[in-house]
C-alpha positions as CSV (number, residue, x, y, z in Angstrom):
1,M,77.3,30.0,53.2
2,V,75.5,27.7,50.8
3,P,72.5,29.3,49.2
4,A,69.1,27.6,49.6
5,P,68.2,25.6,46.5
6,V,65.8,27.3,44.2
7,P,62.6,25.4,44.0
8,V,61.8,24.0,40.6
9,A,58.2,24.4,39.5
10,V,56.8,21.0,38.6
11,A,53.8,21.0,36.4
12,P,50.9,19.0,37.9
13,P,50.0,15.9,36.0
14,V,47.5,16.3,33.2
15,E,44.5,14.3,34.1
16,D,43.1,14.1,30.6
17,P,45.5,15.0,27.9
18,Y,43.0,14.1,25.2
19,L,40.3,16.7,25.9
20,W,41.0,18.2,22.6
21,L,39.4,15.2,20.9
22,E,36.1,16.2,22.4
23,K,36.0,19.1,19.9
24,I,33.9,17.3,17.4
25,D,34.5,19.3,14.2
26,D,37.9,20.7,15.1
27,S,40.4,20.3,12.3
28,K,43.0,18.7,14.6
29,S,40.4,16.1,15.9
30,L,39.2,15.3,12.4
31,E,42.7,14.9,11.1
32,W,43.5,12.5,13.9
33,A,40.3,10.5,13.1
34,R,41.1,10.4,9.4
35,D,44.6,9.1,10.1
36,Q,43.1,6.4,12.3
37,N,40.5,5.5,9.7
38,L,43.2,5.0,7.0
39,R,45.1,2.7,9.3
40,S,42.1,0.7,10.3
41,K,40.7,0.5,6.8
42,S,44.0,-0.7,5.4
43,A,44.3,-3.4,8.1
44,L,40.8,-4.8,7.9
45,E,40.2,-4.6,4.2
46,A,43.2,-6.8,3.9
47,V,41.5,-9.5,5.9
48,P,40.6,-12.4,3.6
49,G,36.9,-12.3,2.7
50,F,36.4,-8.6,3.5
51,K,35.3,-7.5,0.0
52,E,33.2,-10.6,-0.5
53,G,31.6,-10.1,2.9
54,Q,30.9,-6.4,2.2
55,A,29.3,-7.2,-1.2
56,R,27.2,-10.0,0.4
57,V,25.9,-7.7,3.1
58,L,25.2,-4.9,0.7
59,A,23.3,-7.3,-1.5
60,I,21.2,-8.4,1.5
61,L,20.4,-4.8,2.5
62,D,19.6,-3.7,-1.0
63,A,17.6,-6.8,-2.0
64,K,14.4,-5.9,-3.9
65,D,12.6,-8.8,-2.2
66,K,13.1,-7.6,1.4
67,V,9.9,-7.4,3.6
68,P,8.5,-3.9,3.3
69,Y,7.2,-3.2,6.8
70,A,4.3,-0.8,6.6
71,G,1.9,1.2,8.8
72,K,-1.7,2.0,8.0
73,M,-2.9,5.7,7.6
74,G,-6.4,6.1,6.2
75,K,-6.8,4.0,3.1
76,Y,-3.1,3.5,2.4
77,L,-0.2,1.4,3.8
78,Y,3.0,3.5,4.1
79,N,6.5,2.2,3.9
80,F,10.0,3.7,4.0
81,W,12.3,1.8,1.6
82,R,16.1,1.9,0.8
83,D,17.9,-0.1,-1.9
84,G,20.8,0.4,-4.3
85,A,18.7,2.7,-6.6
86,S,17.5,4.8,-3.6
87,P,20.2,4.7,-1.0
88,R,18.6,7.5,1.2
89,G,15.2,6.1,0.6
90,L,11.6,6.5,-0.7
91,W,8.6,7.2,1.4
92,R,5.9,5.4,-0.5
93,R,2.4,3.9,-0.2
94,T,0.1,1.2,-1.6
95,S,-3.3,-0.2,-0.9
96,Y,-3.9,-3.2,1.4
97,A,-5.1,-5.3,-1.6
98,D,-1.8,-4.5,-3.4
99,Y,0.3,-5.0,-0.3
100,A,-1.1,-8.5,0.1
101,T,0.3,-9.5,-3.3
102,D,3.8,-10.8,-4.0
103,K,4.6,-7.6,-6.0
104,P,2.8,-4.6,-4.7
105,K,2.6,-1.5,-6.8
106,W,4.1,1.4,-4.8
107,E,3.4,5.1,-5.3
108,T,6.3,7.3,-4.3
109,V,5.4,10.1,-2.0
110,I,8.8,11.6,-1.1
111,D,12.1,10.7,-2.7
112,V,14.9,11.6,-0.3
113,D,17.7,11.1,-2.8
114,A,15.9,13.5,-5.2
115,L,15.5,16.0,-2.4
116,N,19.2,15.7,-1.6
117,K,20.2,16.2,-5.2
118,A,17.9,19.3,-5.5
119,E,19.3,20.8,-2.3
120,S,22.9,19.6,-2.5
121,A,22.2,18.1,0.9
122,S,22.8,14.9,2.8
123,W,19.4,14.4,4.5
124,V,18.5,11.2,6.3
125,W,14.8,10.3,6.8
126,N,13.9,10.6,10.5
127,G,10.1,9.9,10.4
128,D,6.8,11.6,9.9
129,A,3.8,12.7,11.9
130,C,0.5,13.0,10.0
131,L,-2.7,14.6,11.3
132,Y,-5.4,12.2,12.4
133,P,-7.9,11.3,11.1
134,K,-7.6,12.5,7.5
135,Y,-3.8,12.3,7.3
136,E,-3.7,15.1,4.7
137,R,-1.1,17.2,6.5
138,C,2.2,15.7,7.7
139,L,5.3,16.9,9.5
140,I,8.4,15.4,8.0
141,F,11.6,15.0,10.0
142,L,15.0,15.0,8.3
143,S,18.4,14.9,9.9
144,R,21.7,16.0,8.6
145,G,23.8,12.9,8.2
146,G,21.7,10.8,10.6
147,G,21.9,12.7,13.9
148,D,19.2,13.1,16.5
149,S,18.9,16.8,15.6
150,I,16.2,17.3,13.0
151,V,14.7,19.9,10.6
152,V,10.9,19.8,10.3
153,R,8.9,20.6,7.2
154,E,5.2,20.4,6.5
155,F,4.0,18.3,3.6
156,N,0.6,18.1,1.9
157,L,0.0,14.4,1.6
158,A,-3.2,14.8,-0.5
159,K,-1.3,16.8,-3.1
160,K,2.1,15.2,-2.5
161,T,3.8,18.6,-2.3
162,W,5.8,20.5,0.3
163,V,3.8,23.4,2.0
164,D,6.0,26.4,1.3
165,D,4.4,28.6,3.9
166,G,3.7,25.7,6.3
167,F,5.2,24.8,9.7
168,K,9.0,24.6,9.5
169,L,11.7,24.2,12.2
170,P,15.5,24.7,11.8
171,E,17.9,22.0,12.9
172,S,17.5,21.2,16.6
173,K,16.6,18.4,19.0
174,S,12.9,19.2,18.7
175,S,9.5,17.7,19.4
176,I,6.5,18.8,17.4
177,A,3.0,17.4,17.2
178,W,-0.4,18.3,15.7
179,K,-3.2,19.8,17.8
180,D,-5.4,20.6,14.8
181,D,-5.2,21.7,11.2
182,N,-3.8,25.1,12.1
183,T,-2.0,24.5,15.4
184,V,0.9,22.5,16.6
185,F,2.6,21.9,19.9
186,V,6.3,22.7,19.5
187,S,9.3,22.1,21.8
188,T,12.6,23.2,20.2
189,N,15.6,25.5,20.7
190,F,13.9,28.9,21.1
191,G,17.2,30.6,22.0
192,P,19.3,31.1,25.1
193,G,17.9,29.4,28.2
194,S,15.4,27.3,26.3
195,M,17.3,23.9,26.5
196,T,17.9,21.6,29.4
197,N,21.3,20.5,30.6
198,S,20.7,17.3,28.6
199,G,20.4,19.3,25.3
200,Y,16.6,18.9,24.9
201,P,13.8,21.5,24.9
202,R,13.0,23.0,28.3
203,L,9.7,24.5,27.3
204,T,6.8,23.8,25.0
205,K,4.5,26.2,23.1
206,E,1.4,26.4,20.9
207,W,2.1,27.7,17.5
208,K,-0.5,28.9,15.1
209,R,-0.4,28.6,11.3
210,G,0.7,31.7,9.5
211,T,2.6,33.2,12.5
212,P,6.3,33.2,13.1
213,L,7.8,30.8,15.6
214,S,8.7,33.8,17.8
215,A,5.0,34.4,18.2
216,A,4.2,30.9,19.6
217,T,2.6,31.0,23.1
218,T,4.5,29.3,25.9
219,I,2.2,26.8,27.7
220,F,4.7,25.1,30.0
221,E,8.3,25.5,31.3
222,G,10.5,23.0,33.0
223,K,13.8,23.3,34.7
224,D,17.4,23.1,33.4
225,T,17.8,19.9,35.3
226,D,14.9,18.2,33.6
227,V,15.5,15.9,30.6
228,D,12.9,17.4,28.3
229,I,9.4,18.9,27.9
230,A,7.0,17.9,25.2
231,A,3.3,18.2,24.4
232,A,1.0,16.2,22.1
233,R,-2.7,15.6,21.4
234,Q,-3.9,12.1,21.8
235,W,-7.0,10.9,19.8
236,D,-9.0,7.9,21.1
237,H,-12.6,6.8,20.7
238,D,-13.7,10.2,19.3
239,R,-12.1,12.0,22.3
240,T,-8.9,14.0,22.6
241,H,-6.5,14.6,25.5
242,D,-3.8,17.3,25.2
243,V,-1.0,16.0,27.3
244,I,2.3,17.7,28.4
245,G,5.1,15.5,29.6
246,R,7.8,16.7,31.8
247,G,10.8,14.3,31.8
248,L,12.4,14.5,35.2
249,S,14.9,11.8,34.4
250,A,15.3,8.9,32.1
251,F,12.7,6.9,34.1
252,A,10.6,9.6,35.9
253,N,8.1,12.0,34.6
254,E,5.2,14.3,35.4
255,T,2.2,14.4,33.2
256,F,-0.2,17.3,32.8
257,L,-3.5,17.8,31.0
258,W,-3.8,21.0,29.0
259,D,-7.2,22.6,28.6
260,G,-6.1,25.6,26.6
261,K,-5.5,27.7,29.6
262,T,-4.2,25.6,32.5
263,A,-1.8,22.7,32.8
264,T,-3.2,20.4,35.5
265,K,-0.9,17.8,36.9
266,I,-2.1,14.2,37.0
267,D,-1.7,12.5,40.4
268,K,0.5,9.5,39.9
269,P,3.9,8.3,41.0
270,D,6.7,10.0,39.1
271,S,8.1,6.6,38.2
272,A,4.9,5.5,36.5
273,D,3.6,6.1,33.0
274,I,0.0,7.0,32.2
275,S,-2.0,6.8,29.0
276,F,-5.7,6.9,28.0
277,W,-7.9,4.3,26.3
278,D,-11.7,4.7,25.9
279,D,-12.9,5.8,29.3
280,Q,-10.0,4.3,31.1
281,V,-6.6,5.4,32.4
282,L,-3.8,2.9,32.1
283,I,-0.9,3.1,34.5
284,T,2.4,1.2,34.1
285,L,4.4,1.0,37.3
286,R,8.2,1.0,37.6
287,K,8.2,0.9,41.4
288,D,5.9,-0.5,44.0
289,W,2.9,1.7,44.7
290,V,1.4,1.5,48.1
291,L,-2.3,2.6,48.3
292,G,-3.9,2.1,51.7
293,G,-3.5,-1.6,52.5
294,T,-2.7,-2.6,48.9
295,T,0.8,-2.7,47.3
296,W,0.8,-2.8,43.6
297,P,4.1,-4.2,42.5
298,A,6.6,-2.6,40.1
299,G,6.0,-3.9,36.6
300,S,2.2,-3.9,37.0
301,L,-0.3,-2.6,34.4
302,L,-3.4,-1.1,36.1
303,A,-6.7,0.2,34.6
304,A,-9.2,2.6,36.2
305,N,-12.2,4.6,35.1
306,E,-10.8,8.0,34.0
307,R,-13.6,10.0,35.6
308,D,-13.4,8.2,38.9
309,Y,-9.6,8.4,38.9
310,F,-9.5,12.1,38.4
311,A,-12.1,12.5,41.2
312,G,-9.7,10.7,43.5
313,G,-10.8,7.1,43.2
314,R,-8.2,4.4,43.1
315,A,-10.2,1.3,42.2
316,F,-7.9,-0.6,39.8
317,T,-8.2,-3.6,37.7
318,P,-4.8,-5.3,37.3
319,L,-4.3,-6.2,33.7
320,F,-0.8,-7.5,34.5
321,T,1.1,-8.2,37.6
322,P,4.6,-9.7,37.5
323,T,6.0,-12.9,38.9
324,P,9.7,-13.7,39.5
325,T,9.9,-15.0,35.9
326,T,7.4,-12.8,34.0
327,S,7.3,-9.2,32.9
328,L,5.2,-6.8,30.8
329,N,6.6,-6.4,27.3
330,G,4.1,-4.0,25.7
331,V,0.5,-2.9,25.3
332,T,-1.4,-2.4,22.1
333,T,-4.8,-0.7,22.1
334,T,-7.6,-1.3,19.6
335,K,-11.3,-0.4,19.4
336,T,-12.6,-2.8,22.1
337,K,-9.5,-4.8,23.1
338,L,-6.2,-4.3,24.9
339,Y,-3.4,-6.7,23.7
340,V,-1.0,-7.2,26.6
341,Q,2.4,-8.8,25.6
342,T,4.4,-10.5,28.2
343,L,7.7,-12.3,28.7
344,E,8.3,-15.4,30.7
345,D,11.9,-16.3,31.0
346,V,12.4,-14.2,27.8
347,R,9.7,-16.1,25.9
348,D,6.8,-14.1,24.5
349,G,3.2,-14.4,25.5
350,L,0.0,-12.5,24.6
351,V,-3.3,-11.8,26.4
352,A,-6.4,-10.0,25.0
353,W,-8.5,-8.0,27.5
354,T,-12.0,-6.9,26.8
355,R,-14.9,-5.5,28.8
356,T,-18.4,-6.8,29.1
357,G,-21.6,-5.3,30.5
358,A,-22.6,-1.6,30.6
359,G,-22.0,1.4,32.7
360,K,-20.4,0.9,36.1
361,A,-21.3,-2.8,35.9
362,R,-18.7,-3.3,33.1
363,T,-16.2,-5.9,34.0
364,W,-12.9,-7.0,32.5
365,K,-12.3,-10.4,30.8
366,W,-9.1,-11.8,29.5
367,T,-8.3,-14.4,26.9
368,K,-4.9,-16.0,26.4
369,I,-3.8,-16.0,22.7
370,P,-1.5,-19.0,21.9
371,P,1.9,-17.6,20.8
372,P,3.5,-18.8,17.5
373,A,5.7,-21.8,18.1
374,G,9.5,-21.1,18.4
375,T,9.5,-17.4,17.6
376,S,9.7,-14.0,19.2
377,F,6.9,-11.7,18.2
378,S,5.4,-8.3,18.7
379,V,2.0,-6.8,17.8
380,G,0.7,-3.5,16.6
381,A,-2.7,-1.9,16.0
382,W,-3.9,-2.1,12.4
383,D,-6.6,0.6,12.7
384,G,-7.2,1.1,16.4
385,D,-10.3,3.3,16.3
386,E,-12.0,1.2,13.7
387,N,-11.6,-2.4,14.7
388,D,-9.7,-4.9,16.8
389,D,-7.4,-6.2,14.1
390,Y,-3.7,-6.2,14.7
391,W,-0.3,-6.7,13.0
392,M,1.8,-9.6,14.1
393,F,5.5,-9.5,13.5
394,E,7.4,-12.8,14.1
395,S,11.1,-13.5,14.1
396,G,13.7,-15.8,15.6
397,F,17.5,-16.2,15.5
398,L,17.2,-18.7,12.7
399,M,13.7,-17.8,11.5
400,P,13.2,-15.0,9.0
401,S,10.6,-12.4,9.7
402,T,7.0,-12.9,9.0
403,V,4.3,-10.1,8.8
404,S,0.7,-11.1,9.4
405,L,-2.6,-9.4,9.9
406,V,-4.8,-10.9,12.6
407,K,-8.3,-10.0,11.3
408,N,-11.4,-11.0,13.3
409,G,-9.1,-13.5,15.2
410,K,-7.9,-15.1,12.0
411,K,-4.2,-14.8,11.1
412,I,-3.5,-13.9,7.5
413,E,0.2,-14.1,6.5
414,L,1.1,-11.1,4.3
415,K,4.8,-11.2,4.0
416,H,7.5,-13.8,4.7
417,A,11.2,-12.8,4.5
418,K,13.6,-15.0,2.6
419,A,16.4,-16.7,4.4
420,R,19.5,-14.6,3.9
421,F,22.0,-17.2,5.3
422,D,22.4,-20.9,5.5
423,A,21.0,-22.0,8.9
424,S,21.2,-25.7,8.2
425,G,22.8,-27.6,11.1
426,L,22.3,-24.7,13.5
427,E,20.3,-24.6,16.7
428,V,19.2,-22.1,19.3
429,T,19.5,-23.0,23.0
430,Q,18.7,-21.1,26.2
431,H,21.0,-21.4,29.2
432,F,21.1,-20.0,32.8
433,V,24.1,-19.2,34.9
434,T,24.5,-18.0,38.4
435,S,26.0,-14.6,38.8
436,K,28.4,-13.6,41.6
437,D,25.6,-12.7,44.0
438,G,23.6,-15.8,43.3
439,T,21.2,-14.3,40.7
440,R,20.0,-16.6,37.9
441,V,20.8,-15.0,34.6
442,P,19.7,-16.3,31.2
443,Y,21.4,-16.3,27.8
444,F,20.7,-17.6,24.3
445,M,23.3,-19.4,22.2
446,V,23.2,-20.0,18.5
447,G,25.6,-22.5,17.1
448,K,26.1,-25.9,15.4
449,K,24.0,-28.8,16.7
450,D,27.0,-31.1,16.6
451,M,29.4,-28.6,18.0
452,T,32.6,-30.1,19.3
453,L,33.1,-29.0,22.9
454,D,36.9,-28.6,22.8
455,G,37.2,-24.9,23.5
456,N,38.1,-24.2,19.9
457,N,34.9,-22.6,18.6
458,P,35.1,-18.9,17.8
459,A,32.3,-17.2,19.7
460,V,31.0,-13.7,20.2
461,I,28.8,-12.3,23.0
462,E,26.8,-9.3,21.9
463,G,25.3,-7.6,25.0
464,Y,23.6,-4.4,26.2
465,G,22.4,-4.6,29.9
466,G,20.8,-1.2,30.4
467,F,17.9,1.2,30.3
468,E,15.3,-1.6,30.8
469,I,15.7,-2.8,27.2
470,S,15.1,-6.5,26.6
471,L,17.1,-8.5,24.2
472,T,14.8,-11.2,22.6
473,P,15.4,-13.6,19.7
474,T,15.4,-11.9,16.4
475,Y,16.6,-12.7,12.9
476,S,19.8,-10.9,11.9
477,S,20.8,-11.5,8.3
478,L,24.1,-9.7,8.8
479,T,25.1,-11.8,11.9
480,G,24.1,-14.9,10.0
481,A,26.0,-14.1,6.8
482,L,29.1,-12.7,8.5
483,W,29.4,-14.9,11.5
484,L,27.1,-17.9,11.9
485,E,27.7,-19.2,8.3
486,R,31.4,-19.1,9.0
487,G,31.1,-21.4,12.0
488,G,30.9,-18.8,14.7
489,V,28.9,-19.2,17.9
490,Y,26.6,-16.2,18.7
491,V,25.5,-15.5,22.3
492,V,22.9,-13.0,23.5
493,P,22.9,-12.3,27.2
494,N,19.9,-11.1,29.2
495,L,21.8,-9.1,31.8
496,R,20.4,-7.2,34.8
497,G,20.0,-3.6,33.7
498,G,17.8,-4.8,30.9
499,G,14.0,-5.3,31.0
500,E,13.7,-9.1,30.6
501,Y,12.3,-9.5,34.1
502,G,10.7,-6.1,34.4
503,P,11.7,-2.8,36.1
504,K,13.2,-4.5,39.2
505,W,15.6,-6.5,37.0
506,H,16.7,-3.1,35.5
507,Q,16.9,-1.3,38.8
508,A,18.9,-4.0,40.4
509,A,21.9,-2.8,38.3
510,T,21.6,1.0,38.2
511,K,23.8,3.6,39.9
512,L,25.7,2.1,42.9
513,N,24.8,-1.4,41.8
514,R,26.0,-1.0,38.2
515,Q,28.8,-3.6,38.8
516,R,26.1,-6.4,38.7
517,V,25.8,-6.0,34.9
518,Y,29.5,-6.7,34.5
519,E,29.4,-9.6,37.0
520,D,26.5,-11.2,35.0
521,F,28.4,-10.8,31.7
522,A,31.5,-12.3,33.2
523,A,29.5,-15.3,34.6
524,I,28.3,-16.0,31.1
525,A,31.7,-15.8,29.6
526,E,33.1,-18.1,32.3
527,D,30.2,-20.5,31.6
528,L,31.0,-20.7,27.9
529,I,34.7,-21.3,28.7
530,A,34.0,-23.8,31.5
531,N,31.7,-25.8,29.2
532,K,34.4,-25.7,26.5
533,V,32.1,-24.0,24.0
534,T,35.0,-21.7,23.5
535,S,38.2,-20.4,25.1
536,P,39.5,-16.9,25.9
537,A,41.6,-16.7,22.8
538,K,38.5,-17.6,20.7
539,L,35.9,-15.4,22.6
540,G,35.0,-12.0,21.3
541,I,32.6,-9.4,22.6
542,M,30.7,-6.6,21.0
543,G,28.3,-3.9,21.9
544,G,27.1,-0.5,21.0
545,S,26.1,2.6,23.0
546,N,25.5,1.4,26.5
547,G,26.6,-1.9,25.2
548,G,29.8,-0.2,24.2
549,L,30.3,0.8,27.8
550,L,29.6,-2.8,28.7
551,V,32.3,-4.3,26.5
552,G,34.7,-1.4,27.5
553,V,34.3,-2.4,31.2
554,M,34.7,-6.1,30.4
555,M,37.9,-5.4,28.5
556,T,39.4,-3.4,31.4
557,E,38.1,-5.5,34.3
558,R,38.4,-9.0,32.8
559,P,40.9,-8.8,29.9
560,E,42.0,-12.4,30.5
561,L,38.5,-13.7,29.4
562,F,38.5,-12.3,25.9
563,G,40.4,-12.5,22.6
564,A,38.8,-9.5,20.8
565,V,36.6,-6.5,21.6
566,V,34.3,-4.5,19.2
567,C,33.2,-1.3,20.9
568,E,30.7,0.7,18.9
569,A,29.3,4.3,19.6
570,P,30.4,3.8,23.3
571,L,30.3,5.6,26.5
572,L,33.7,5.2,28.1
573,D,34.7,8.4,30.0
574,M,32.2,8.1,32.8
575,K,33.7,11.0,34.7
576,R,32.7,13.4,31.9
577,Y,29.7,11.6,30.3
578,S,27.1,13.8,32.0
579,Q,28.7,16.9,30.5
580,L,28.7,15.6,26.9
581,L,25.7,15.9,24.6
582,A,22.7,14.0,26.1
583,G,24.7,12.5,28.9
584,A,23.0,14.4,31.7
585,S,19.8,12.6,30.9
586,W,21.3,9.2,31.9
587,M,22.3,10.0,35.5
588,E,19.4,7.9,36.8
589,E,21.0,5.0,35.0
590,Y,24.6,5.5,36.0
591,G,24.7,8.0,38.8
592,D,26.1,11.5,38.9
593,P,30.0,11.7,38.8
594,A,29.8,15.1,40.5
595,V,28.4,13.4,43.7
596,P,31.4,11.9,45.6
597,G,29.6,8.8,46.7
598,E,28.3,8.0,43.3
599,W,31.7,8.8,41.6
600,A,33.3,6.4,44.0
601,A,31.2,3.6,42.5
602,I,31.5,4.8,38.9
603,S,35.3,5.4,39.1
604,K,35.8,1.7,39.8
605,Y,34.5,0.6,36.4
606,S,34.8,3.7,34.1
607,P,37.0,2.3,31.3
608,Y,38.8,5.6,30.4
609,Q,40.0,5.9,34.0
610,N,40.9,2.2,34.4
611,V,43.0,1.4,31.4
612,H,46.7,0.9,32.2
613,K,49.9,0.6,30.2
614,E,51.2,-2.4,32.1
615,T,48.0,-4.5,31.6
616,R,47.6,-6.8,28.6
617,Y,44.3,-6.2,26.9
618,P,42.7,-8.1,24.0
619,P,42.8,-6.3,20.6
620,V,40.0,-3.8,20.3
621,L,38.2,-2.0,17.5
622,F,36.5,1.3,18.4
623,T,33.9,2.8,16.0
624,T,31.9,6.0,16.2
625,S,30.3,8.7,14.1
626,T,31.2,12.4,13.8
627,R,27.4,13.0,13.5
628,D,26.5,11.1,16.7
629,D,24.8,13.8,18.7
630,R,23.6,11.5,21.4
631,V,26.8,9.7,22.6
632,H,29.7,12.0,22.1
633,P,32.3,10.6,19.6
634,G,34.9,11.9,22.1
635,H,34.4,8.8,24.2
636,A,35.7,6.5,21.5
637,R,38.3,8.9,20.3
638,K,39.9,9.5,23.7
639,M,39.9,5.9,24.7
640,A,41.5,4.9,21.5
641,A,44.1,7.6,21.8
642,R,45.0,6.7,25.4
643,M,45.3,3.0,24.6
644,I,47.4,3.7,21.5
645,E,49.7,5.9,23.6
646,Q,50.0,3.0,26.1
647,G,51.1,0.6,23.4
648,H,48.0,-1.5,23.2
649,D,46.6,-3.2,20.1
650,V,43.9,-0.7,19.0
651,L,42.0,0.1,15.8
652,F,39.6,3.1,15.5
653,Y,37.2,4.0,12.8
654,E,34.9,7.1,12.7
655,N,32.2,7.3,10.1
656,I,31.5,10.9,9.2
657,E,27.8,10.3,8.9
658,G,25.3,8.0,10.5
659,G,24.4,9.5,13.8
660,H,24.1,7.2,16.8
661,A,23.2,4.3,14.4
662,G,26.6,4.7,12.9
663,A,25.5,4.6,9.2
664,A,23.3,6.8,7.1
665,D,22.6,4.4,4.3
666,N,23.0,0.7,3.3
667,G,26.4,1.2,1.8
668,Q,27.8,2.7,5.0
669,R,26.0,0.0,7.1
670,A,27.5,-2.7,4.9
671,F,31.0,-1.3,5.3
672,M,30.7,-0.8,9.1
673,S,29.3,-4.2,9.7
674,T,31.9,-6.0,7.6
675,L,34.6,-3.9,9.4
676,A,33.5,-5.2,12.8
677,Y,33.2,-8.8,11.8
678,A,36.4,-8.8,9.7
679,F,38.2,-7.7,12.9
680,L,36.6,-10.6,14.8
681,W,37.6,-13.0,12.0
682,K,41.2,-11.9,12.1
683,Q,41.5,-11.9,15.9
684,L,39.6,-15.1,16.6
685,G,40.8,-17.2,13.7
686,V,37.6,-17.5,11.8
687,H,37.9,-19.2,8.3
688,T,36.5,-16.8,5.7
């Protein structure tokens, strides 16, 4: 009798053999990253022109004659400055009269390099919050290596000294804001159970000077599934509002007014944002709002009397309503005017709103302000409670930045940046393509006026396509010096998922409809190839963060279209993204991979799950940062490891510092930028 065969245990296939690379500071993971860094550094530093390019970029970033962008607080203009002598930077100030001169005299307030030396630290400046209206007390935010997590320290601006017994917070993803001289609103990591699934504070407290953080009084708690909770005091027209924001998702929130005892929820759509100006509430809509027989469309800006609104009245004045080609692009409030910035086919416009009359008879009046010719621009309040003056910041793909003060309606140019690359013979053109579903999608192209359309021009498309972020023309010294000057064509697409045509343009490509972003991008690539601007072997793509996901998808879905891919600080493993760092906060954008129907859509494009050994992909460079505490470095690490195992042409570089921006100072930024463009030079045949 033949005995029955003994069953052999077969180990189930390992779905993700590279989970160990998600351990950020694990010695094995870091050793792997260092090995890859050496390989990539060796390969790309050998590209002709690398050292010269890096030196050129560093000289641009460290130039003493850069435009010092500033903000007004009290009698001073404040600026944060980095150069070769101060790589981590100086927080400094000057008077308006001095700022308006060619060589302002700056007074140093905080020297971050000196602080690092004194503390043997690697702090990166993360901003400040100073107490209105005297601006004598400030909260200073510093991050370790450039991450989103910060430490907070109080600073006496009048004496230019740290407040030893002042408000301080240890490292965390925190929110802190002044209520008065002796009180702050604070949201931070208070211990177990105090953070959301997204890694942000779940509750906010009032904290009194001279008491320990543990004695702070809780004023509001959210849920684990919220994105975050934060509170702040808003000052406007000699009035204050204490506001608590509960982030339900990336694009939905509840807003509460805090009177010191009770948090009262403001009635509004969760998808809408609300703010206060003078005696008005301002509501910005992300979705249509039906009130009685009236439908206010998504993308509208509405104003209503605050007292009437809180009493239940819904009489609105529309300060902006969108059209198929226009969208709201920002609101700046001053003493008596609201400056409403718009986009029309990705071209900037500006309208000033004022009110006339008295009491309930007051009516709104608008004036169109002619935009500067041929530039993209933005505006910002100069001294909002005191006057109607405003900053104007102008820029263009080939036009260096200009900073002006518009005072009493007259534009006074204060600073004009020098050209950092040779733009002679170049031109900017705007084009429109038809995507797969018939949608008209715009893109900008920068290249030679007399370009030969033979398919032999090296070109790069740098895209984003997400989170309602608009890509408008702006001057990039680094792109100019490292790409345009070398004969490259530079393309910026305005994909669905962005905000170029308002919230509906964004929402058209979220969750189950995410594929539309990639169809838009592919249509632009195909248009460039069909018109013989370039060819697949000469066409590169690059993007960071959500843009890193974009180029990762394009590489895996349409590899035949591209000759090189630069994928920076990317999301790539969309099965696990919601479990990594801040990923849970983005589920309104991408969907929830734990929901079968949503994963069915995500799984079709998730790069990490759709890269295969037998497919021929274009060469790719992945970059990330160990200190990126927003998008987990494991995305780039795991994708690179999987593709290397499959035998593809892959380079990987992980900067230890830099956070989500990828660089903590100008030296690191110069190296990382040159690394990316040297890769494109090599793969696309650019003469250096």
